[in-house]
Residue, then its C-alpha position, 0 to 999 in steps of 0.5 A: m498479481a496473484d501472490y505477493t510478499p514484501i521485499y523485506d518484512g522487517g520481522v513483522n507478521p501478516f494478519t488476516a482480514t475479511t474483504s468487503a470487495a474483491v482485492t488483488g494481491g500486491r495492492l494497498l488495503a484500507v479499512s472499509g467497515a467494521g472488521t473489513v478491508a478493500h482496495a485503498a482509495a486515493d489519499s486514504l487515511a485508513v491504509v492498513g497494509v498490502a494484500a498478500h493474494d487475490a481474494a473475492s468479496g467476503g473472503r479472507v485475505t492475508v495483509w502485510p502491514m506497512d510499518n518497517c516493510i519494504h514493499e513493491l507497489l504499482s504506481t499510477g504515475a511517475i515517482t522520483a526517489s529523493a529525501t522528500a519523496g513520499v508515497v500515498a494511496d491512489t485509486n484501486g489500491q495503487v500508489k502515487a507521489a506526494t511530498i513527505a511533510t505534506a502527506a504526513a501532516a494530512g495523515s495519508l503518508v504510506g511510505v517513502a519511495m526508494t526507487t524512481v519510476a517514469g510512469a505506471a510501474l512497480v516502485r519500492v516503498m519503505g513503509k512508514n513507522 
């Protein structure tokens, strides 16, 4: 995905960061070092938002925060929207299903699933706040 904007931005403003590796628009980003971001790894505790566009390593990327935004993110597997349907980071900045209480306790919760997907597909996620 080249360019990305959230479904709903909740009035938040994006910010810019420097990449420590190439990133893809629409993927989760996490802190990767001093002042840098990269695709979030599985169960990352350092997710800061979603890349607004593709960027090369060492480049600048616009980042949409998670809080109060509704994002459409690529899942790596099935996710079922429900009262306990949490979402956490998976490999390469994608997302996977998790139980809200468990992920929140672990500090890895990035949001709540608002739609259901049967496999690798775009799922709507309300960012945690």
